NUNU-543151 format. One record per residue (C-alpha): residue in one letter; x, y, z. Coordinates in pm, 1 decimal. Example, Ala and Ser with C-alpha at 12.3 -4.5 7.8 and 13.67 -1.06 7.14 Angstrom:
BEGIN
resn, X, Y, Z
A, 1230.0, -450.0, 780.0
S, 1367.0, -106.0, 714.0
***
This chain:
BEGIN
resn, X, Y, Z
M, 626.2, -3011.3, -2116.8
S, 356.2, -3103.1, -1863.0
G, 211.5, -3357.2, -2109.8
V, 545.2, -3539.1, -2131.8
N, 580.1, -3534.0, -1752.6
D, 232.6, -3677.4, -1714.9
A, 301.9, -3951.4, -1969.5
L, 627.5, -4052.2, -1800.0
N, 463.6, -4048.0, -1456.9
L, 182.3, -4271.7, -1581.4
A, 436.4, -4507.6, -1738.0
F, 624.3, -4524.6, -1407.8
L, 308.9, -4586.9, -1204.8
G, 181.5, -4845.1, -1452.8
T, 509.6, -5036.6, -1454.6
A, 538.8, -5017.2, -1075.1
A, 182.9, -5146.3, -1037.7
G, 260.0, -5431.6, -1276.1
V, 566.3, -5532.0, -1074.6
Y, 364.8, -5513.1, -752.8
L, 101.9, -5747.8, -898.9
R, 358.5, -5974.0, -1067.3
P, 656.7, -5977.5, -826.9
E, 837.9, -6236.8, -1041.1
Y, 927.7, -5949.4, -1274.3
A, 1097.7, -5750.8, -998.7
I, 1468.3, -5682.3, -1044.4
L, 1668.8, -5915.3, -819.0
N, 1333.8, -6007.7, -660.9
S, 1326.1, -5668.5, -487.8
R, 1026.3, -5442.8, -535.1
I, 1207.2, -5156.4, -358.8
L, 1512.5, -5184.2, -583.8
T, 1284.9, -5205.9, -887.8
G, 1100.0, -4892.3, -780.6
I, 1425.0, -4701.3, -730.6
I, 1557.1, -4805.9, -1073.1
L, 1228.1, -4720.0, -1244.9
F, 1218.8, -4381.2, -1075.8
G, 1578.0, -4318.4, -1185.0
I, 1497.6, -4409.1, -1545.3
V, 1190.0, -4183.3, -1553.7
T, 1384.0, -3896.2, -1397.5
A, 1668.8, -3940.8, -1647.9
L, 1421.8, -3935.4, -1937.4
K, 1260.6, -3617.4, -1801.8
L, 1600.2, -3449.7, -1773.0
L, 1698.6, -3559.9, -2126.1
Y, 1375.6, -3421.8, -2266.7
R, 1396.3, -3092.5, -2075.9
L, 1768.5, -3024.1, -2115.4
V, 1826.7, -3141.0, -2472.8
L, 1520.4, -3234.9, -2675.1
Y, 1252.3, -2980.1, -2581.0
P, 1425.5, -2649.9, -2665.6
E, 1576.1, -2785.5, -2985.7
Y, 1289.5, -2990.1, -3130.6
F, 962.1, -2971.3, -2937.6
S, 907.0, -2611.9, -2820.3
P, 572.3, -2485.0, -2956.3
I, 705.3, -2126.6, -2962.0
K, 1012.6, -2182.4, -3177.8
H, 872.5, -1917.5, -3412.8
I, 978.9, -1651.2, -3158.1
H, 1342.4, -1549.7, -3199.7
S, 1596.1, -1643.1, -2932.5
P, 1953.4, -1535.7, -2845.8
P, 2232.0, -1759.2, -2977.1
N, 2479.2, -1962.1, -2771.4
R, 2237.7, -2160.6, -2558.5
H, 2406.7, -2397.6, -2311.3
W, 2251.1, -2739.1, -2253.0
L, 2232.3, -2679.4, -1875.4
T, 2227.8, -2303.8, -1805.7
G, 2038.3, -2198.4, -2118.1
N, 2112.0, -1842.3, -2228.8
T, 2252.1, -1751.7, -1886.1
K, 2555.9, -1836.6, -1675.4
S, 2362.6, -1903.5, -1356.6
Y, 2282.3, -2238.7, -1195.6
F, 1992.0, -2082.0, -1005.3
L, 1640.7, -1998.3, -1121.7
E, 1675.5, -1619.1, -1143.5
P, 1619.7, -1349.6, -1408.2
P, 1937.1, -1290.7, -1614.0
F, 1917.9, -910.8, -1605.2
E, 2267.4, -852.9, -1744.6
H, 2190.3, -1070.7, -2046.3
M, 1841.1, -923.9, -2088.2
R, 1989.5, -574.8, -2113.1
E, 2223.6, -698.0, -2385.2
W, 1941.7, -867.2, -2578.8
V, 1718.1, -560.4, -2588.8
T, 2005.0, -344.3, -2716.6
T, 2164.1, -584.8, -2967.7
M, 1876.8, -796.5, -3102.5
P, 1612.2, -665.5, -3344.0
N, 1306.7, -562.0, -3140.5
E, 1036.1, -804.5, -3251.0
D, 817.4, -742.7, -2942.7
I, 911.0, -1067.1, -2764.4
V, 1237.6, -1250.5, -2694.0
R, 1241.3, -1624.2, -2621.1
F, 1516.8, -1725.1, -2379.0
Y, 1617.9, -2010.0, -2150.9
V, 1732.7, -2010.1, -1789.9
V, 1899.2, -2291.8, -1594.9
G, 1775.6, -2635.0, -1699.5
N, 1668.0, -2486.3, -2033.4
L, 1344.8, -2371.8, -1871.9
E, 1171.7, -2156.3, -2131.4
R, 1064.5, -1794.6, -2082.4
L, 943.6, -1505.2, -2296.3
L, 1062.9, -1147.9, -2234.7
L, 832.7, -864.1, -2343.7
T, 1018.1, -573.5, -2504.5
S, 765.8, -347.8, -2679.4
P, 464.4, -131.6, -2588.9
K, 251.0, -348.2, -2816.8
S, 322.7, -676.3, -2638.0
L, 316.4, -514.2, -2293.1
G, -13.6, -339.8, -2364.3
E, -181.7, -664.9, -2464.8
L, -53.9, -867.3, -2169.1
L, -108.6, -598.6, -1904.8
V, -426.7, -434.0, -2033.7
T, -630.7, -566.3, -2324.7
K, -574.7, -937.9, -2255.6
N, -459.8, -921.1, -1894.7
Y, -689.3, -1197.7, -1771.6
D, -537.4, -1439.7, -2024.7
F, -225.0, -1424.7, -1808.2
E, -192.2, -1503.1, -1438.6
K, 75.6, -1552.6, -1176.2
P, 190.3, -1918.2, -1192.1
E, 42.2, -2127.4, -912.8
M, 388.4, -2213.5, -778.5
I, 469.0, -1842.8, -737.3
R, 133.6, -1780.2, -572.5
E, 192.0, -2065.5, -328.5
S, 530.8, -1926.0, -229.8
L, 399.7, -1571.1, -183.7
R, 83.5, -1684.1, -6.1
R, 282.3, -1767.6, 306.6
I, 398.9, -1405.5, 323.6
T, 116.4, -1200.9, 173.6
G, -193.3, -1413.1, 232.8
D, -446.6, -1473.6, -43.0
G, -542.0, -1109.7, -92.3
V, -574.0, -880.2, -391.4
L, -209.3, -934.7, -492.0
L, -269.3, -1304.7, -566.8
A, -637.9, -1306.7, -664.0
E, -713.9, -1375.7, -1030.2
G, -1001.1, -1325.9, -1273.5
D, -1340.4, -1215.8, -1141.1
E, -1223.5, -1252.4, -780.8
H, -946.5, -1002.1, -846.1
K, -1188.2, -757.0, -1009.6
K, -1419.7, -779.1, -706.8
Q, -1146.5, -736.5, -446.1
R, -977.0, -449.1, -626.4
K, -1306.7, -263.0, -675.0
N, -1391.4, -289.2, -305.5
L, -1044.7, -182.6, -190.9
M, -998.4, 109.9, -429.5
P, -1167.4, 367.8, -202.0
A, -900.1, 301.9, 63.3
F, -626.4, 388.8, -188.2
A, -789.4, 688.2, -358.3
Y, -590.4, 1011.2, -333.2
R, -862.7, 1180.2, -128.0
H, -797.1, 913.6, 133.7
I, -417.7, 889.0, 99.3
K, -375.1, 1265.8, 148.6
N, -512.5, 1224.9, 500.6
L, -234.0, 978.7, 578.0
Y, 57.0, 1216.7, 505.7
P, 73.2, 1326.0, 873.6
V, 118.1, 959.4, 970.3
F, 401.7, 919.5, 716.8
W, 568.8, 1237.9, 838.4
A, 537.5, 1158.3, 1210.2
K, 699.8, 817.5, 1162.4
S, 970.8, 970.8, 941.3
I, 1055.6, 1214.7, 1221.3
E, 1057.3, 930.0, 1474.3
M, 1295.4, 725.7, 1257.1
V, 1535.1, 1015.7, 1198.6
K, 1546.8, 1110.2, 1566.7
M, 1611.2, 752.1, 1672.0
I, 1897.5, 728.2, 1422.0
E, 2031.5, 1053.0, 1566.5
N, 2015.0, 914.7, 1922.5
D, 2184.7, 595.9, 1810.6
L, 2470.2, 798.0, 1659.2
K, 2503.6, 1005.8, 1978.4
N, 2531.6, 687.8, 2186.5
R, 2815.1, 569.9, 1962.8
A, 2987.2, 907.0, 1930.0
S, 3276.7, 810.6, 2156.5
S, 3371.4, 527.6, 1920.3
G, 3385.7, 761.0, 1621.8
D, 3157.6, 525.4, 1427.2
N, 2872.6, 699.4, 1246.0
T, 2784.9, 407.5, 1017.7
V, 2419.6, 312.1, 986.4
Q, 2264.7, 12.9, 809.8
V, 1976.0, 179.6, 628.1
S, 1779.5, -143.6, 572.8
N, 1740.1, -193.6, 946.5
W, 1576.7, 145.3, 1003.2
A, 1384.2, 145.8, 674.7
S, 1215.7, -188.1, 741.8
R, 1118.8, -93.7, 1095.3
A, 982.1, 247.7, 994.6
T, 776.9, 116.8, 701.5
L, 636.3, -168.0, 912.3
D, 520.8, 87.8, 1168.8
I, 372.6, 308.0, 897.0
I, 166.6, 29.8, 739.2
G, 53.3, -65.3, 1090.5
V, -76.2, 282.3, 1174.4
A, -197.8, 386.0, 828.8
G, -324.3, 42.6, 730.0
M, -455.8, -105.2, 1054.4
D, -474.4, 179.0, 1307.6
H, -215.4, 2.6, 1522.7
D, 142.7, 105.0, 1599.1
F, 366.7, -202.1, 1604.3
D, 644.2, 7.0, 1763.5
S, 912.9, -163.2, 1554.1
L, 1123.1, 152.7, 1567.4
Q, 1116.1, 146.7, 1946.9
D, 1136.4, -232.9, 1978.4
P, 1316.1, -400.5, 1686.4
D, 1289.8, -738.6, 1860.6
N, 910.9, -747.7, 1856.8
T, 760.3, -1069.3, 1722.0
L, 624.2, -923.7, 1397.7
N, 947.4, -754.1, 1295.0
K, 1150.0, -1069.0, 1371.1
S, 905.9, -1278.6, 1167.1
Y, 949.9, -1056.6, 861.9
R, 1326.7, -1056.5, 897.0
L, 1320.4, -1438.4, 892.3
I, 1090.4, -1452.9, 589.8
M, 1284.9, -1197.1, 385.6
R, 1618.0, -1378.6, 409.7
T, 1773.1, -1516.4, 91.0
P, 1730.8, -1897.1, 72.9
P, 2047.2, -2108.3, 105.8
D, 2209.3, -2222.0, -218.6
W, 2129.4, -2590.1, -156.5
L, 1757.9, -2511.3, -138.4
K, 1774.1, -2299.6, -454.2
L, 1936.0, -2592.0, -636.9
I, 1663.9, -2829.2, -516.7
F, 1409.8, -2574.5, -641.0
V, 1565.9, -2591.5, -989.5
F, 1578.0, -2972.9, -981.0
S, 1212.0, -2989.6, -875.4
F, 1111.5, -2794.0, -1186.0
L, 1323.1, -3011.7, -1412.2
I, 1160.7, -3336.9, -1297.2
G, 809.0, -3192.8, -1290.1
Y, 759.4, -3174.7, -911.6
P, 780.8, -2798.2, -844.3
R, 657.5, -2836.3, -484.0
L, 947.8, -3063.5, -385.4
S, 1158.9, -2786.8, -229.1
R, 872.2, -2688.1, 2.4
K, 809.5, -3047.3, 112.4
I, 1165.8, -3115.4, 226.3
P, 1189.4, -3108.1, 607.7
S, 1432.5, -2829.2, 696.5
N, 1476.0, -2548.1, 946.1
W, 1428.4, -2304.2, 660.6
N, 1081.8, -2431.2, 561.8
E, 978.9, -2466.0, 925.3
E, 1078.9, -2105.7, 1006.6
I, 894.3, -1971.9, 700.7
E, 575.6, -2157.5, 795.9
K, 590.7, -2046.6, 1158.9
S, 664.8, -1683.9, 1066.1
G, 374.1, -1681.5, 821.0
E, 140.1, -1803.9, 1094.1
V, 264.6, -1535.6, 1334.3
I, 189.1, -1264.7, 1075.4
R, -153.1, -1410.0, 1003.0
N, -243.2, -1423.2, 1371.7
V, -132.1, -1062.3, 1422.0
A, -348.2, -951.8, 1128.6
R, -649.8, -1139.3, 1267.7
Q, -601.4, -982.9, 1611.0
M, -582.1, -633.0, 1462.5
I, -901.7, -684.1, 1262.2
R, -1095.5, -805.4, 1564.6
Q, -976.5, -508.6, 1768.0
K, -1077.7, -271.4, 1489.4
K, -1422.3, -436.1, 1458.6
A, -1482.3, -397.7, 1831.3
K, -1374.4, -34.1, 1816.5
M, -1603.8, 42.0, 1523.0
E, -1901.4, -119.7, 1696.5
D, -1879.9, 149.6, 1963.1
P, -2142.7, 410.7, 1861.1
A, -1928.8, 688.5, 2006.8
A, -1618.4, 588.2, 1807.7
E, -1525.7, 765.3, 1485.7
T, -1444.7, 565.5, 1172.9
G, -1068.2, 577.2, 1128.5
I, -876.3, 684.9, 820.5
D, -676.1, 360.9, 810.7
I, -721.3, 112.2, 525.2
V, -887.7, -157.8, 737.2
S, -1152.4, 88.1, 861.3
V, -1240.2, 174.4, 502.4
A, -1250.9, -194.7, 403.6
L, -1468.9, -285.3, 703.2
S, -1705.2, 2.1, 630.4
S, -1765.3, -138.2, 281.0
G, -1917.5, -453.8, 433.5
T, -1788.1, -670.5, 146.2
F, -1511.5, -866.4, 320.7
D, -1544.6, -1148.8, 572.1
E, -1285.7, -1187.3, 847.1
E, -1058.2, -1437.8, 672.1
N, -1052.1, -1234.7, 352.4
L, -967.8, -923.8, 553.5
V, -685.9, -1118.0, 719.1
D, -551.8, -1199.1, 371.1
Q, -575.6, -834.7, 265.6
C, -393.8, -722.9, 580.6
M, -116.9, -974.4, 518.3
T, -86.1, -831.0, 167.1
F, -62.9, -474.0, 300.2
L, 187.2, -574.0, 566.9
G, 411.7, -788.1, 349.0
A, 402.2, -618.2, 10.5
G, 340.5, -272.3, 153.7
H, 628.9, -234.2, 393.9
E, 911.0, -429.9, 230.3
T, 885.4, -267.5, -113.9
T, 903.1, 85.9, 29.5
A, 1184.0, -16.6, 265.8
S, 1380.8, -134.9, -38.0
A, 1300.6, 189.2, -220.9
L, 1435.6, 396.5, 69.4
Q, 1757.0, 192.6, 67.9
W, 1797.9, 258.5, -304.3
A, 1720.8, 627.8, -251.6
V, 1996.6, 666.8, 8.6
Y, 2235.0, 466.5, -209.9
A, 2158.5, 688.0, -513.2
L, 2201.9, 1011.5, -315.0
C, 2536.9, 889.0, -181.4
K, 2647.0, 814.1, -536.3
N, 2520.7, 1152.8, -657.5
P, 2617.9, 1412.0, -393.3
D, 2508.4, 1702.7, -614.1
V, 2155.9, 1558.7, -624.0
Q, 2168.6, 1508.4, -246.6
T, 2266.6, 1872.7, -186.1
R, 2004.6, 2012.1, -421.3
L, 1730.8, 1800.0, -265.5
R, 1831.6, 1899.9, 88.0
E, 1814.4, 2267.2, -3.4
E, 1462.0, 2230.2, -144.2
V, 1334.9, 2035.8, 157.7
R, 1487.1, 2271.1, 414.9
A, 1353.1, 2576.7, 235.5
N, 994.4, 2452.0, 222.4
L, 921.1, 2206.9, 503.9
P, 908.1, 2266.7, 879.8
S, 1204.9, 2167.7, 1092.5
L, 1177.5, 1820.1, 1240.3
D, 1208.6, 1974.7, 1585.1
E, 876.6, 2150.4, 1537.2
E, 703.6, 1811.8, 1510.4
R, 396.6, 1970.9, 1354.9
P, 169.3, 1773.2, 1119.8
I, 243.1, 1816.5, 753.4
T, -7.1, 1839.7, 469.4
A, -13.5, 1647.9, 144.3
A, 18.7, 1974.7, -48.4
E, 345.6, 2063.7, 127.8
I, 507.6, 1739.3, 10.8
D, 343.1, 1724.1, -331.5
N, 450.7, 2081.2, -411.5
L, 823.0, 1997.2, -390.0
P, 909.4, 1924.5, -755.7
Y, 1265.0, 1806.5, -701.5
L, 1170.9, 1573.8, -414.6
N, 911.5, 1408.2, -632.8
A, 1153.4, 1398.4, -926.1
V, 1416.2, 1221.7, -713.9
C, 1161.6, 971.7, -581.1
N, 1033.7, 896.6, -931.7
E, 1387.0, 850.8, -1061.4
V, 1473.0, 615.6, -773.3
L, 1162.8, 410.6, -848.8
R, 1245.9, 408.2, -1220.1
F, 1614.6, 331.9, -1188.2
H, 1593.7, 89.2, -895.9
P, 1253.3, -86.8, -897.5
S, 1205.3, -279.8, -572.1
V, 1047.0, -568.3, -764.5
P, 1271.0, -597.3, -1072.4
A, 1073.8, -870.2, -1249.3
T, 745.8, -1054.5, -1228.1
I, 620.9, -1372.6, -1395.1
R, 298.4, -1451.2, -1578.2
I, 168.4, -1771.6, -1736.8
S, -83.2, -1793.7, -2020.4
V, -392.2, -1973.7, -1889.2
R, -538.0, -2036.7, -2235.9
D, -423.2, -2039.4, -2597.3
T, -397.2, -1678.5, -2710.5
T, -193.0, -1438.1, -2922.7
L, 49.0, -1160.8, -2831.0
A, 182.3, -905.1, -3078.0
G, 45.2, -1122.9, -3357.5
K, 228.9, -1434.1, -3236.9
H, 56.0, -1755.3, -3130.1
I, 99.5, -1822.0, -2756.6
P, -1.1, -2168.5, -2630.4
K, -147.3, -2227.0, -2285.4
G, 120.8, -2273.1, -2019.4
T, 378.1, -2032.4, -2168.1
L, 577.1, -1840.8, -1905.2
F, 652.2, -1468.6, -1940.9
S, 899.1, -1238.9, -1769.0
I, 796.1, -873.7, -1727.8
A, 1115.2, -696.5, -1621.2
P, 1087.6, -333.6, -1499.2
Q, 1461.4, -356.4, -1427.0
I, 1512.1, -370.6, -1805.1
L, 1213.3, -182.0, -1943.9
N, 1261.4, 117.3, -1712.1
R, 1605.0, 174.8, -1865.4
M, 1541.8, 111.0, -2234.6
E, 1683.1, 379.4, -2464.6
E, 1386.5, 325.1, -2693.8
F, 1164.7, 470.5, -2421.4
W, 1392.7, 712.4, -2233.6
G, 1653.5, 827.1, -2482.7
P, 2033.4, 796.9, -2479.4
D, 2067.4, 870.5, -2104.3
A, 1824.8, 592.0, -2005.9
D, 2092.7, 411.4, -1808.0
K, 2190.4, 722.3, -1610.3
F, 2039.8, 829.6, -1276.9
N, 1899.5, 1172.2, -1362.1
P, 1606.7, 1320.3, -1162.4
D, 1597.9, 1621.7, -1396.7
R, 1416.6, 1407.3, -1651.8
F, 1108.5, 1447.9, -1427.0
M, 1144.6, 1827.9, -1410.5
G, 987.0, 2074.3, -1647.8
P, 641.8, 2121.7, -1801.9
G, 456.3, 1795.9, -1858.8
K, 737.1, 1577.5, -1725.1
A, 653.7, 1544.8, -1355.4
N, 474.3, 1213.6, -1407.3
T, 614.1, 1084.0, -1736.1
G, 979.2, 1185.4, -1716.5
G, 948.7, 1267.0, -2086.1
A, 914.7, 897.8, -2176.8
V, 739.4, 821.7, -2504.2
S, 526.4, 530.2, -2381.5
N, 289.7, 441.4, -2097.4
Y, 492.9, 121.5, -2059.6
A, 828.7, 291.0, -2005.2
F, 781.8, 306.9, -1625.9
L, 666.2, -32.9, -1499.1
T, 777.1, -26.7, -1136.0
F, 408.0, -48.7, -1039.1
L, 310.4, -234.2, -1359.0
H, 14.9, -100.9, -1560.6
G, -350.4, -168.0, -1622.0
P, -597.2, -367.7, -1407.0
R, -311.6, -550.8, -1229.4
S, -109.1, -239.5, -1149.7
C, -11.1, -190.7, -786.2
I, -317.1, -68.7, -597.4
G, -96.2, 99.1, -335.8
Q, 136.1, 300.2, -560.2
G, 3.0, 637.4, -438.8
F, 50.1, 526.5, -78.9
A, 405.6, 405.6, -150.0
K, 511.8, 722.7, -333.7
A, 385.0, 950.1, -57.1
E, 547.2, 735.7, 211.3
L, 883.1, 730.6, 32.3
A, 873.3, 1108.2, -21.8
C, 820.3, 1174.1, 350.4
L, 1086.6, 927.1, 465.1
L, 1345.1, 1057.0, 217.7
A, 1270.7, 1424.7, 286.9
A, 1320.6, 1384.1, 662.0
T, 1638.1, 1178.4, 619.0
V, 1815.8, 1399.8, 366.6
A, 1722.8, 1718.3, 553.2
R, 1875.5, 1599.6, 879.6
F, 2183.7, 1404.4, 761.6
E, 2465.5, 1432.3, 514.3
M, 2510.1, 1082.6, 372.8
E, 2801.3, 895.5, 216.5
L, 2865.5, 526.4, 162.2
K, 3101.6, 358.0, 404.5
Y, 3263.8, 177.6, 112.2
P, 3206.8, 415.5, -181.7
D, 3421.4, 220.9, -427.8
A, 3282.9, -124.3, -349.0
K, 3106.2, -313.2, -627.6
L, 2729.7, -311.2, -585.8
E, 2600.2, -652.4, -480.9
V, 2228.8, -712.0, -446.2
R, 2009.9, -930.6, -227.7
E, 1746.0, -1099.3, -438.4
G, 1420.5, -1227.2, -296.1
A, 1061.4, -1104.8, -299.3
T, 1224.3, -762.0, -342.5
I, 1572.7, -654.6, -446.8
S, 1803.5, -425.1, -250.6
P, 2175.6, -371.2, -182.6
K, 2316.3, -681.4, -15.8
D, 2481.6, -494.2, 271.7
G, 2159.1, -308.8, 352.6
V, 2333.7, 17.6, 249.8
L, 2606.3, 87.9, 501.7
A, 2613.4, 467.2, 508.1
K, 2798.8, 721.3, 720.1
L, 2551.6, 980.4, 843.3
T, 2655.1, 1321.8, 971.8
R, 2402.0, 1529.4, 1164.5
L, 2352.5, 1871.0, 1005.2
E, 2262.8, 2173.6, 1214.8
G, 2022.4, 2454.1, 1140.1
W, 1703.0, 2258.3, 1070.1
***
């Protein structure tokens, strides 16, 4: 497709240059009018090629099977936005023969490949992982939020960064952070309790979980990652928290439509170039986050230069001690920890509360285990990693939440060279969708109850980590292989502490238990209402 775009662009520029040099050929003697008409013709040809001709006649991957009933505009979906068609994907993997890969089309007949088998997933994620990268457009969009750290690095640069950061995420290091997770969990729960007391006279005990989850996880990544408490729980209007709330909003529909149009005409950066309050707020918020990260690093450097100071257990201290990162690269890594680290776990906590409200028997059983084995929140004593890790049902519930409701439901890769996948030829520039939202619930991997929320699958001998799944690629919430999430141990421990404290102190039920689940889609996915839950303080713990 890029070759056709390039050819049409060259034809447009060549014709425009000819008219500029020979104005007598201009339409109605107007160079401006001629330029507008030429641009319109080129754009129309691009749309004709993309919408009609390419998928039917020119796709180089026509040998890969595709669902029937493709629409000329929305492809194999019903959406006019550029978003993964999860409902349709689930149907394809259950009704179509599993030939490792499914070719499908989204709005504008933009072509994608969906991986559906351990064989294809293993090659893309492990044995040939550096043949596939995040598309540059995706990296540009994320860079404003996460910096240019390990999440977006590719090739040898990624190998280097991951190797140097691994010590900060080893279990022997993470276990020392459990007291931080627990202390912030207690702080969050007690602040929710105070908020409910202040509103007791109104009879309203509804809490928006997303509000508290985002503030708590931002504080946790601040203390555990950068040795700095942002105090978002105490001050929700602080600059950093407000910046993230602006960035994490869902874009307006008009901007999403321009985003689709920009892909169709071959100018994918168009939506970012349009002057708008939205783009301006994103840029400003990204700069605020970057400046905060830089300030924290400089403070940490100064602290570590003091001979009497002890090296901290936070991630930045470990990274600085390695001596392999310059300041700007450390700023990028901190932006990655802040952005990817806090929002994904905040989404996971929202899903956990939602799932426990929908499954009150699971909620009761989990509360009984936590109360029987962990200290009361009123004791406010530090907790050990062993105390949390030795609660089998807590860890089973957390694993099932992460399986059933992955915070990042899909990710995209592009082939950066001609290659093969599951024995099929894959040309350079092919786009892939890796969808944990689908793969984590495939019956082929998890059995007939794959689409049921059931923590017991992670109970019993040999099931605590696998859930009894038959493949390493059945649980892809953190992906797999060299590009798997470096912070998955951190995230699991953090979620376990936050959920344990919350379920032990409150009985939870949804404010609107019969309402249809609507989701907010963005860098992460979570319930659209932020999980409006009625919390009742329980005594005796």
